[in-house]
C-alpha positions as CSV (number, residue, x, y, z in Angstrom):
1,M,114.6,105.4,75.2
2,K,116.0,106.9,78.7
3,R,119.0,106.5,80.7
4,V,117.5,105.4,84.0
5,L,120.0,105.2,86.9
6,V,118.6,102.5,89.5
7,T,120.8,102.4,92.7
8,G,120.7,99.4,94.5
9,G,120.0,97.6,91.3
10,A,121.4,94.4,92.1
11,G,119.3,94.0,95.0
12,F,116.0,91.8,95.2
13,I,113.5,94.7,94.2
14,G,116.3,96.5,92.2
15,S,117.0,93.7,89.9
16,H,113.8,93.4,89.0
17,L,113.1,97.0,88.2
18,C,116.2,96.8,86.1
19,E,115.0,94.1,84.3
20,R,111.5,95.5,83.6
21,L,113.0,98.6,82.4
22,L,115.2,97.0,80.1
23,A,112.6,95.1,78.7
24,R,110.8,98.2,77.6
25,G,114.2,99.5,76.0
26,D,115.5,101.8,78.5
27,V,119.4,102.1,79.1
28,V,119.8,101.1,82.7
29,P,123.0,102.3,84.6
30,C,122.9,100.1,87.8
31,G,124.6,101.5,90.9
32,R,125.4,98.7,93.7
33,H,128.1,98.3,96.3
34,F,126.8,94.3,97.4
35,F,126.6,95.1,101.1
36,T,123.0,93.0,101.2
37,S,122.8,92.4,97.2
38,R,123.9,89.3,95.3
39,R,125.8,89.3,92.3
40,Q,123.6,86.6,90.9
41,N,120.5,88.7,91.1
42,I,121.9,90.7,88.1
43,A,124.3,88.1,86.3
44,H,121.8,87.3,83.6
45,L,121.4,90.9,82.6
46,R,125.4,91.7,82.1
47,E,125.3,90.6,78.8
48,N,122.6,93.1,77.8
49,P,124.1,96.1,75.8
50,L,121.6,98.5,77.4
51,F,122.7,97.5,80.7
52,E,125.8,99.3,82.7
53,F,126.7,98.3,86.1
54,M,128.9,100.6,88.2
55,R,130.1,99.6,91.8
56,H,129.4,102.5,93.8
57,D,128.5,103.6,97.6
58,I,125.7,106.2,97.2
59,T,127.0,107.8,100.7
60,W,129.7,109.3,98.2
61,P,128.5,111.5,95.4
62,L,128.1,110.1,91.9
63,Y,128.5,111.8,88.5
64,V,126.8,110.6,85.6
65,E,124.2,111.7,82.7
66,V,121.2,109.9,83.3
67,D,117.3,111.1,82.2
68,R,115.5,109.3,85.7
69,I,116.9,108.3,88.8
70,Y,115.3,105.2,91.1
71,N,116.5,105.4,94.3
72,L,116.3,101.9,96.1
73,A,119.9,101.6,98.0
74,C,119.4,100.6,101.3
75,P,119.5,97.6,103.4
76,A,115.8,96.5,103.8
77,S,115.8,93.5,106.3
78,P,116.1,94.0,110.1
79,V,119.0,91.5,110.1
80,H,121.2,93.2,107.3
81,Y,120.3,96.9,108.5
82,Q,121.1,96.3,112.1
83,F,124.2,94.7,111.4
84,D,126.0,98.3,110.7
85,P,123.1,100.7,112.1
86,V,125.2,103.7,111.4
87,Q,126.0,102.7,107.8
88,T,122.4,102.2,107.3
89,T,121.4,105.7,108.5
90,K,124.1,106.9,106.4
91,T,122.9,105.1,103.4
92,C,119.5,106.5,103.6
93,V,120.4,110.4,104.5
94,H,123.4,110.9,102.7
95,G,122.5,108.8,99.9
96,A,119.3,110.5,99.6
97,I,121.4,114.1,99.5
98,N,123.5,112.9,97.1
99,M,120.8,111.5,94.6
100,L,118.7,114.7,95.1
101,G,121.9,116.7,94.1
102,L,122.3,114.7,91.1
103,A,118.7,114.9,90.1
104,K,118.8,118.7,91.0
105,R,121.8,119.3,88.6
106,L,120.6,117.2,85.8
107,K,117.1,118.8,86.2
108,V,115.6,114.9,86.0
109,R,112.7,113.2,87.8
110,I,113.8,111.2,91.2
111,L,111.9,108.3,92.8
112,Q,112.3,107.4,96.5
113,A,111.7,104.1,97.5
114,S,110.6,104.6,101.2
115,T,109.0,101.8,103.2
116,S,106.2,101.5,105.4
117,E,108.4,101.3,108.3
118,V,107.9,105.1,108.3
119,Y,104.5,104.3,110.1
120,G,106.3,102.3,112.8
121,D,104.0,100.3,115.0
122,P,100.8,101.9,113.9
123,A,98.2,103.3,116.0
124,Q,96.1,103.5,112.6
125,H,94.7,100.5,110.7
126,P,94.8,100.1,107.8
127,Q,97.6,102.9,107.1
128,T,96.8,106.0,104.8
129,E,99.6,108.2,103.8
130,S,98.5,111.1,106.0
131,Y,99.1,109.1,109.0
132,W,102.2,110.3,110.6
133,G,103.2,107.0,112.2
134,N,104.3,105.7,115.9
135,V,108.0,105.2,115.5
136,N,110.3,104.6,118.5
137,P,113.4,107.2,117.6
138,I,116.1,105.5,120.0
139,G,115.1,102.1,119.2
140,P,116.9,99.2,117.5
141,R,114.9,99.4,114.4
142,A,115.4,103.4,114.3
143,C,118.4,103.5,111.9
144,Y,116.0,102.3,109.2
145,D,112.7,103.7,110.4
146,E,114.1,107.2,110.9
147,A,116.4,107.3,108.4
148,K,113.9,106.8,105.9
149,R,111.7,109.4,107.4
150,C,114.3,111.9,106.9
151,A,114.9,110.6,103.4
152,E,111.5,111.7,102.9
153,T,112.1,114.8,104.5
154,L,114.8,115.8,102.3
155,F,112.9,114.8,99.1
156,F,110.0,116.9,99.9
157,D,112.3,119.9,100.9
158,Y,114.0,119.8,97.6
159,Y,110.6,119.6,95.7
160,R,109.4,122.7,97.9
161,Q,112.8,124.6,97.7
162,H,114.2,123.6,94.4
163,N,111.3,122.8,92.7
164,L,112.5,119.5,91.7
165,Q,110.5,116.6,90.2
166,I,110.2,114.1,92.9
167,R,108.3,110.7,93.5
168,V,107.9,109.2,96.9
169,I,106.5,105.4,97.2
170,R,106.2,103.6,100.4
171,I,106.5,99.9,100.0
172,F,104.8,97.4,102.0
173,N,106.1,93.9,102.8
174,T,107.4,92.5,99.5
175,Y,108.4,88.9,98.2
176,G,109.5,86.8,95.5
177,P,112.4,85.4,93.5
178,R,115.7,86.8,94.4
179,M,115.1,87.6,98.2
180,H,118.6,86.9,99.9
181,P,117.9,83.4,101.9
182,N,119.5,84.8,105.1
183,D,118.1,88.2,105.4
184,G,115.8,87.5,108.2
185,R,112.5,88.5,106.5
186,V,109.5,86.3,107.2
187,V,108.9,85.1,103.8
188,S,112.4,83.8,103.1
189,N,112.9,82.6,106.6
190,F,109.9,80.5,106.3
191,I,110.3,79.1,103.0
192,V,114.4,78.1,103.6
193,Q,113.5,76.8,106.9
194,A,110.5,74.7,105.7
195,L,112.7,73.3,102.5
196,K,115.6,72.4,104.9
197,G,113.2,70.7,107.3
198,E,114.3,72.9,110.1
199,P,111.8,74.4,112.8
200,I,109.8,77.2,111.5
201,T,110.3,79.9,113.8
202,L,107.7,82.5,114.7
203,F,108.1,85.6,117.0
204,G,105.4,86.2,119.4
205,T,102.2,84.4,119.3
206,G,101.8,84.5,115.3
207,S,98.9,86.7,115.4
208,Q,100.7,89.9,114.4
209,S,99.6,90.5,110.6
210,R,101.4,91.7,107.6
211,S,100.2,92.3,103.8
212,F,102.4,90.8,101.3
213,C,102.9,92.0,97.8
214,Y,104.6,90.1,94.9
215,V,107.7,91.8,93.3
216,D,106.0,92.0,90.0
217,D,103.2,93.8,91.1
218,L,105.3,96.2,92.9
219,V,107.6,96.9,90.2
220,T,104.8,97.8,87.8
221,G,103.3,100.1,90.7
222,M,106.8,101.6,90.8
223,I,107.2,102.7,87.4
224,A,103.3,103.5,86.9
225,M,104.3,106.2,89.9
226,M,107.5,107.2,88.1
227,D,105.8,107.6,84.7
228,Q,103.0,109.9,85.5
229,D,102.7,113.6,85.8
230,E,100.5,114.5,88.4
231,L,101.3,112.6,91.6
232,V,104.1,113.6,93.7
233,G,103.4,111.3,96.8
234,P,103.9,109.7,99.2
235,V,101.9,106.8,97.8
236,N,101.4,103.5,99.5
237,L,102.4,100.5,97.5
238,G,101.7,96.9,98.9
239,N,98.9,94.2,98.9
240,P,95.9,95.1,101.1
241,G,95.3,91.4,101.8
242,E,96.2,90.7,105.4
243,F,97.3,87.4,106.8
244,T,98.6,86.5,110.4
245,I,102.2,85.3,110.4
246,L,101.0,82.1,111.7
247,E,98.6,81.5,108.6
248,L,101.7,82.7,106.4
249,A,103.9,79.8,108.0
250,T,101.0,77.2,107.6
251,M,100.5,78.1,104.1
252,V,104.5,77.8,103.5
253,K,104.4,74.7,105.2
254,E,101.5,73.3,102.9
255,L,103.0,74.5,99.6
256,T,106.5,73.2,100.5
257,G,105.5,69.6,101.6
258,S,107.7,70.2,104.7
259,K,107.1,68.4,107.8
260,S,108.9,71.0,109.8
261,E,107.6,71.8,113.2
262,I,106.4,75.4,113.8
263,V,108.0,76.9,117.2
264,F,107.8,80.3,118.9
265,Q,110.2,82.9,120.0
266,P,109.9,86.1,121.8
267,L,108.6,88.9,119.9
268,P,111.6,91.3,118.9
269,Q,111.3,95.0,120.2
270,D,109.3,97.6,118.5
271,D,108.1,94.8,115.9
272,P,104.9,96.1,114.5
273,V,101.8,94.2,115.6
274,R,99.6,95.1,112.3
275,R,100.7,96.1,109.0
276,R,98.1,96.9,106.2
277,P,98.4,99.4,103.6
278,D,95.2,101.7,102.5
279,I,95.8,101.9,98.6
280,T,92.8,103.9,97.9
281,L,95.2,106.7,96.3
282,A,97.5,104.5,94.3
283,K,94.1,102.8,92.9
284,A,92.7,106.2,91.9
285,K,95.6,107.9,90.5
286,L,97.8,105.1,89.2
287,R,95.1,102.8,88.3
288,W,97.3,100.2,90.1
289,E,96.6,97.2,92.4
290,P,98.1,93.9,93.1
291,T,97.1,91.0,91.1
292,I,98.9,88.1,92.3
293,P,97.5,86.3,95.1
294,L,99.8,85.2,98.2
295,R,99.3,81.5,97.1
296,D,100.4,82.0,93.8
297,G,103.5,84.4,94.5
298,L,104.7,81.9,97.5
299,T,104.5,79.0,94.8
300,R,106.9,81.0,92.4
301,T,109.1,82.1,95.4
302,I,109.2,78.6,96.7
303,A,110.6,77.4,93.2
304,F,113.2,79.7,93.4
305,F,114.5,78.7,96.7
306,R,114.4,75.0,96.3
307,E,116.5,75.6,92.8
308,L,118.8,77.8,94.9
309,L,119.3,75.4,97.6
310,A,119.8,72.4,95.4
311,A,122.7,74.4,93.6
312,G,124.4,74.6,96.7
């Protein structure tokens, strides 16, 4: 049994991670300040005696005794991270400094949940961990992209300077139950619009591509990365299956039985044209690869949103 701190534990991915850690018998202190997360995500965990909830903003130091740390705290959708870009940068950078300081004091392993956004609008396809990226440092997405890049820098400097046990993963588009219905991400947007009978809005021509990883697969990869003793990272975690946004919209429309019209709007600035992970490293070193096809994952996610919308 370990005490495993999960910052951002009430978020979409964090709540699934807490659930998995609790299921295997870990004590899970969960930190969250509910900027973008939802209390409902962890409501079913609150009665578990191994679960400890702390309302805390990681831009401030945290003093707890734990054996491991997963650092997930940060708004991850453009709608949310662009709402307060300065706070987004602080959460990524100050938060990393505070959690690294805690890990250094306790001499414990810490995992940074980085992002495929460090690759920006990539000139390399698919993206390997050795690719340095193509990021606009002064654009509207930079508060997230560059802050996550800076957090990675801090993690590796603590690794080199203080011999800290770090693990760094780069998460590609992840979806599943407990996504925020208004987070502006393409999967949740399409599903909510389709279920409400509203127009399904595509940005650009719909020919831009993404790779969608179901949250259960991602959590398996995160835990595998934390539990192994060889690989520091960074490691891509995502599903290499590549779909155009138009293909996704068409599949969502089919699975929901919606009669929504598909409409097109201008592409936002710096929105990546193609995004697909090379997961060769994860397959070789973690023995990990996704197992849940997009159609199956969407079916489960649609069921979640159908129930959420029905409840009002």
